[in-house]
SEVO-56064 format. One record per residue (C-alpha): residue number from 0; residue in one letter; x, y, z. Coordinates in pm, whole numbers, m for minus. Each point is the difference from the previous one (the first is absolute). Last residue first. Example, Ala and Ser with C-alpha at 12.3 -4.5 7.8 and 13.67 -1.06 7.14 Angstrom:
<nukols>
(1 s (1367 m106 714)) (0 a (m137 m344 66)) 
</nukols>
This chain:
<nukols>
(132 s (m4133 626 m4424)) (131 v (m35 m172 m341)) (130 l (317 m204 44)) (129 a (m99 m108 351)) (128 e (m347 m102 m123)) (127 l (161 m212 m273)) (126 r (226 m171 253)) (125 e (m302 m63 225)) (124 e (m196 m159 m286)) (123 a (297 m221 m90)) (122 e (27 m108 365)) (121 k (m372 m79 9)) (120 c (25 m200 m323)) (119 d (295 m206 133)) (118 r (m156 m58 342)) (117 c (m331 m124 m135)) (116 k (m292 241 0)) (115 s (m343 m2 162)) (114 t (114 38 357)) (113 v (m262 m7 276)) (112 p (158 m298 181)) (111 r (330 181 57)) (110 a (248 m221 188)) (109 a (m198 m321 m54)) (108 l (m66 100 m361)) (107 r (373 53 m57)) (106 k (84 m343 148)) (105 l (m281 m157 m203)) (104 s (173 126 m312)) (103 i (m218 192 m244)) (102 p (m98 m225 m291)) (101 e (44 145 m350)) (100 e (m270 223 m147)) (99 c (265 246 m129)) (98 i (m171 320 118)) (97 d (m273 m88 250)) (96 c (226 m265 152)) (95 y (m169 m319 116)) (94 g (m68 m90 362)) (93 y (m367 95 m15)) (92 t (m150 m30 m350)) (91 g (m280 m245 79)) (90 d (m296 240 0)) (89 e (m70 m30 374)) (88 i (367 8 98)) (87 r (42 309 m217)) (86 k (m299 160 177)) (85 l (166 m75 335)) (84 a (315 174 m129)) (83 a (m205 305 m106)) (82 k (m166 13 344)) (81 i (344 m18 162)) (80 k (130 280 m223)) (79 k (m297 222 87)) (78 i (52 m69 373)) (77 l (369 87 m41)) (76 q (m93 336 m153)) (75 s (m232 71 294)) (74 k (275 m96 243)) (73 r (235 246 m171)) (72 t (m265 274 17)) (71 h (m64 m84 366)) (70 l (368 40 79)) (69 r (17 331 m187)) (68 l (m309 127 185)) (67 n (147 m105 333)) (66 v (319 194 m71)) (65 s (m200 310 m94)) (64 q (m227 m35 303)) (63 n (301 m25 230)) (62 i (160 307 m159)) (61 h (m325 199 31)) (60 v (m41 m97 366)) (59 m (358 107 66)) (58 t (m63 336 m160)) (57 a (m326 52 193)) (56 d (169 m20 340)) (55 i (m45 m309 209)) (54 v (m225 m45 303)) (53 e (m321 180 m90)) (52 t (38 m71 m372)) (51 e (52 m365 79)) (50 r (m318 m32 202)) (49 s (m209 143 m286)) (48 e (155 m237 m256)) (47 g (m25 m321 197)) (46 r (m361 m106 m63)) (45 s (m18 28 m378)) (44 l (358 m95 m71)) (43 e (m14 m306 226)) (42 s (m324 m121 m167)) (41 v (155 35 m344)) (40 a (317 m177 108)) (39 c (m191 m294 146)) (38 g (m194 m53 m322)) (37 a (317 21 m208)) (36 q (173 m253 224)) (35 r (m287 m246 m47)) (34 l (15 50 m376)) (33 l (376 m61 1)) (32 d (m37 m316 210)) (31 d (m277 m139 m221)) (30 l (209 69 m311)) (29 i (307 m171 148)) (28 d (m208 m306 91)) (27 n (m164 m3 m345)) (26 l (341 15 m170)) (25 l (138 m286 210)) (24 k (m312 m211 m52)) (23 e (13 50 m377)) (22 f (375 m65 m1)) (21 y (m39 m334 180)) (20 a (m302 m106 m206)) (19 l (187 79 m322)) (18 n (303 m198 111)) (17 q (m219 m296 100)) (16 p (m186 10 m333)) (15 t (339 m18 m170)) (14 m (142 304 m168)) (13 h (315 m96 m188)) (12 p (m138 m327 m134)) (11 v (235 m297 29)) (10 e (116 m110 m341)) (9 r (m19 m373 m67)) (8 c (350 m132 m69)) (7 c (m21 m342 163)) (6 d (m363 m61 m81)) (5 q (52 96 m367)) (4 n (320 m202 m17)) (3 n (m185 m320 91)) (2 v (247 m223 177)) (1 s (37 m351 m129)) (0 m (m3 m314 209)) 
</nukols>
């Protein structure tokens, strides 16, 4: 009985349909949660502002609003990254580095599912940014 080398050494695809389905669900769940939080925050801001100014001085209200604005800006940026990752899933490029086009490790994707760069390219980018700063 001979073993067919092609069967024995067949390369397993990096992004299996199961992997893609997992990351698509994960990204959609995170997106839904962020959008729900954004809706709640807007309603809280609109109904809580007049009460706050009665109870807390204007400086504290301003600080709270500033912190909330920064948090919402970060969430907004994350929403954009999630939508971009979902687009990459749709067009078949998810899980591959935008720079070198090599596969991004599943471990890295699990830790940061919105990433579009492999670890090596991201580290090189960060080193370059540090030199420029």
